[in-house]
BAMAR-83299 format. One record per residue (C-alpha): y, z, x. Coordinates in nm, 4 decimals. Example, Ala and Ser with C-alpha at 12.3 -4.5 7.8 and 13.67 -1.06 7.14 Angstrom:
2
PT; yy; zz; xx
PT; -0.4500; 0.7800; 1.2300
PT; -0.1060; 0.7140; 1.3670
//
This chain:
88
PT; yy; zz; xx
PT; 0.0000; 0.0000; 0.0000
PT; 0.3423; -0.0917; 0.1329
PT; 0.6316; 0.1372; 0.0455
PT; 1.0062; 0.1698; 0.0903
PT; 1.1376; 0.5178; 0.1743
PT; 1.4789; 0.6517; 0.0746
PT; 1.6311; 0.9678; 0.2217
PT; 1.8607; 1.2079; 0.0408
PT; 2.2132; 1.1963; 0.1768
PT; 2.2493; 1.5648; 0.0848
PT; 1.9217; 1.7166; 0.2059
PT; 1.7951; 1.5754; 0.5342
PT; 1.4268; 1.6524; 0.4698
PT; 1.4083; 1.5106; 0.1149
PT; 1.2688; 1.1655; 0.0429
PT; 1.1653; 0.9359; -0.2410
PT; 0.9108; 0.6634; -0.1694
PT; 0.8464; 0.3676; -0.3982
PT; 0.6260; 0.0588; -0.3857
PT; 0.7789; -0.2107; -0.1629
PT; 1.0505; -0.4047; -0.3412
PT; 1.1092; -0.1514; -0.6207
PT; 1.4741; -0.1300; -0.7242
PT; 1.5469; 0.2391; -0.6711
PT; 1.8239; 0.2393; -0.9329
PT; 1.5719; 0.1297; -1.1983
PT; 1.3611; 0.4477; -1.1660
PT; 1.3532; 0.6780; -1.4648
PT; 1.3718; 1.0185; -1.2990
PT; 1.3200; 1.3454; -1.4877
PT; 1.6246; 1.5531; -1.5816
PT; 1.4772; 1.8382; -1.3756
PT; 1.4796; 1.6441; -1.0468
PT; 1.6411; 1.8070; -0.7440
PT; 2.0058; 1.6902; -0.7590
PT; 1.9935; 1.6184; -0.3839
PT; 1.7620; 1.3276; -0.4674
PT; 2.0229; 1.1544; -0.6817
PT; 2.2159; 1.0379; -0.3737
PT; 1.9934; 0.8253; -0.1491
PT; 2.0149; 0.6030; 0.1543
PT; 1.7472; 0.3540; 0.2715
PT; 1.5346; 0.5152; 0.5425
PT; 1.2400; 0.2859; 0.6152
PT; 1.1254; -0.0342; 0.4492
PT; 0.7853; -0.1933; 0.4178
PT; 0.5920; 0.0956; 0.5683
PT; 0.2201; 0.0333; 0.5320
PT; 0.0245; 0.3341; 0.4090
PT; -0.3372; 0.3395; 0.5227
PT; -0.5196; 0.6719; 0.4857
PT; -0.7681; 0.5655; 0.7541
PT; -0.4807; 0.5726; 1.0067
PT; -0.2848; 0.8919; 1.0647
PT; 0.0901; 0.8716; 0.9994
PT; 0.2857; 1.1487; 1.1698
PT; 0.4794; 1.3687; 0.9243
PT; 0.3524; 1.1932; 0.6076
PT; 0.0919; 1.3019; 0.3539
PT; -0.0219; 0.9489; 0.2769
PT; -0.2763; 1.0493; 0.0128
PT; -0.0179; 1.2632; -0.1683
PT; 0.2399; 0.9831; -0.1634
PT; -0.0109; 0.7243; -0.2899
PT; -0.1297; 0.9581; -0.5682
PT; 0.2251; 1.0287; -0.6884
PT; 0.3162; 0.6585; -0.6864
PT; 0.0027; 0.5724; -0.8848
PT; 0.0853; 0.8381; -1.1476
PT; 0.4657; 0.8143; -1.1896
PT; 0.5744; 0.5096; -0.9883
PT; 0.7439; 0.7028; -0.7072
PT; 0.6761; 0.9938; -0.4715
PT; 0.9006; 1.2867; -0.3861
PT; 0.8220; 1.4389; -0.0487
PT; 0.9472; 1.5813; 0.2757
PT; 0.8703; 1.4710; 0.6278
PT; 0.8967; 1.6845; 0.9347
PT; 0.7881; 1.6608; 1.2944
PT; 0.8083; 1.9644; 1.5196
PT; 0.8075; 1.9403; 1.8969
PT; 0.7439; 2.2467; 2.1132
PT; 0.8389; 2.2586; 2.4796
PT; 0.7256; 2.5116; 2.7379
PT; 0.8721; 2.5929; 3.0745
PT; 0.6583; 2.5487; 3.3820
PT; 0.6385; 2.9262; 3.4237
PT; 0.5950; 2.9930; 3.0502
//
């Protein structure tokens, strides 16, 4: 499945993913949606989801399941890097 990802302009770790080519403004979002997700900016286009290949910071199965049920997926994405000193 190919998707387009949009990032909230108000909450840096909040995203909506939709099937590739979906017009984001045509989505019918619930009234209870996080208001941060009402202001979006394109983040990544035509990302190929393939659960047999690990994607850092993305729950591919969760995103696919949400898209199949409601036509979009609301999610976060986070990568943490830890550094150690030579003596640590």
